[in-house]
Steps between C-alpha positions, in 0.01 A plus 500: 500500500336161495292370790766240593785751494294747705442234765873421502599864545251545781624199689855629470412855605758663728597835642822658613491500876721477805572142600500468878706250706167348604137562419337680206683733261462876525373746238674784684803519728395768747689621803202546730492722808203371701329693774397282795228742611343830416723708723809403294338586166656853485842349562459242225380771259806707587735206443331429167539863391876488562570192287338440166545123521287464815137399478324650804223275636289677759209363699190590689473428871750242631470573876251375759357243262340188645447140401428457129574861414848478651572176320366637177708820521829320551412231247415744224783746555746216565394330177545826310849538645576135408338521155667337196522847341708623793871419500585646845301659777565766761251479790447839668336501842451703814629230733679167446231249603245581235769557239642154572153349467457651153849394395420144608183501287705622201767236556241222513364621166845531339768315704773597252442876524740748671291675768624777728330685786533858620292650782456854626536419868823304449653749256412802712255713301387584151819634345725233648261233379498653157881498485516139616228393257686658208822318598313171514323576169836562328620156613177329386509683168842348434346155547227580247742629241625150418152370399434445130179416317488148359236301315229365731201286397173690510345205686709581809318824577199579714266747329246714685182611324294802608213699354387851592309785345291223344245552225332284238824466300673350803278194495493487117871547420774578754397251768443210256832570324675512834338166584622351173854598591445361849406161352815503285723568799338230705544254216873577515518433873451858615280638775226759447333674793166672455322668788238749626255302711217749477523489121432130469160538671240360263760288323629305799296192409682486164837527670405238758453251215858563398644443846762226494393353834238535774725713724556751221128513428412556864755775550390682181134495596579593861678814377191607304270427795720704734492800262119477465445460876731793576315727253161391636615556860610850413166572332667543162316423178756353265305626204546847637880478537607244243482544206633850569373813330769486232421130436134582452590787271703250299193282447516245788163458662557265796762327712415172330563649158824652619611172656428292191739724310757531781554126550604459138841648580580181696480273199300180472705231671458324834549719810773325696513712815349795688744728683453796730634854474868489406533121554735314270329212318627150567385375158535604139214548256195723556477652849228716654596763758238588759584867512320839483410640156648850550767547234798596720416242764456222250817586307691492829353157583583361155856631519554365853376163376800494265368634168796619292256698284132598511262551212248771582193486278315834493203626305445859609859538615705473816867612507626335819775234508714325757860604568641144529291315237490682164133556420387477134188701427291358218166622363248398238330839504603718202401823676709414806793397284494845334409714802737329747775392265770606743369242749422212262773248414301298250196602292285200399204704388531372140334183625182708522559743214610222266826366360624304804390161620530366854799275422692793353406712801632227736819477293551878534438486872744213539766693303442807720533287813829353375634847421403633843643198680820557303533860616264720302353758741123513528314830478442490878869449564604777264253747651556395863131408531564230758372444854478245785221440749487204738140391553356518854253280675454665839566802720815636660505531879 
C-alpha cells in the first residue's frame, strides 16, 4: 500500500455500529439493568441471571451520600445507563425517588433511549419485583431486536485510554502506540480521553504546555496540586505507594518516570478540555479526565464519560475490563503476552523483539479497535472480567 492510499483508507475508516436517533453511535446494544444503590445489587444480579440478554450493572454505596459524592454517584451510574452502547435501560431501585433521579440522569445522557423503572417498595418485595422486572425486560428486549449494525465513521467515537500493571515496555511500546492511534482519531474528528491524575505527576508541566486555553491549563494543574496536597496531608510518600511494587519490579524507578510513559497514551495534540469523574466532554479532540488512577475506578469514569471502547495498555498484566465499554488489553511485553495470553487482546511485543515498526503496530491496534467496535468480544468480555466502582470523595453519614 502506498503512503497516499494508506492515508486515504485511514481517513475513510469506519466500523459497524448501532446508529442512534441522536448522539454518538454504539459499539454494543445492551439491555442494561442498573442498580440504584448497593441494597438492590442482589436483585439486579438475580434479574441478570434469569435473562442472558441483560447486562447487570451494580454499584457501591448509593444511599446517604452528600454533596459532590451524591452528584457523582447519580452522574456516573446515570451516564452508564444512558451510554451509547446501551440500547435500553431498566432502573432497579428500593424506592421511587432515587430511582427516578437515576432515570432522569440516564435520559439526559440519551434522550432517545427507552428507560423503565421498577422498585422493591412499589412492587411489594423481592420476588414480585423480579417478576415485574422480567416482564419489563421482555418488552425492552423487543425494542432492541429491531436494531441493526450499520457503517459509522470512526471519527464519531470517543475512545478511553488507560494503563495499568505498567512496566518499562508500557512507556516504550504500548502507551506510545496507543497515543499514535489517539492522534489518528482526533485528526478524524474523534474524542480521546486519557486520565489518572496521580500518574501525570512529574509530567504535568509538559501537559500544561499542550492545554488549549488558560482554563484548561489551570484545571489540569489544580488536579495535580490537589492530589499532591491530599497525599502530603495524609502523611503518604508518593514514592512509597506509586510506583507500586509490581511497577518497580517491572523496571519503573519513580513516579516521574512512570508518568512520562503514562501520558504518552493520550497522544500529542492540544488538550481541549479537562473533565471530572464521569463527566461528558463538551468538546472533541484530546480530553483529560481528572480521575483516580485505580483501574476499575478509572475505567468506570472513562465509560461514564461516553467512551464506546477503552484501550488498556499493560506491561506486567491486568485482566480487568468494563462491562459497558469493551476494553482492549494491549501489551508490548513478550513475557506478558505469552504468560497472560488469555487476557491480552493484542500483542505488540515485536516492536521490541524486532520485525514490527511503530506505524505497523498502530495499524494493528486500529484494526483491532474497529473489529471490537464492530462486535468482536474482548478477552475481558469473553471471560466476564468486568467491574464497576464509582469513585468517592468523602464520608457517608
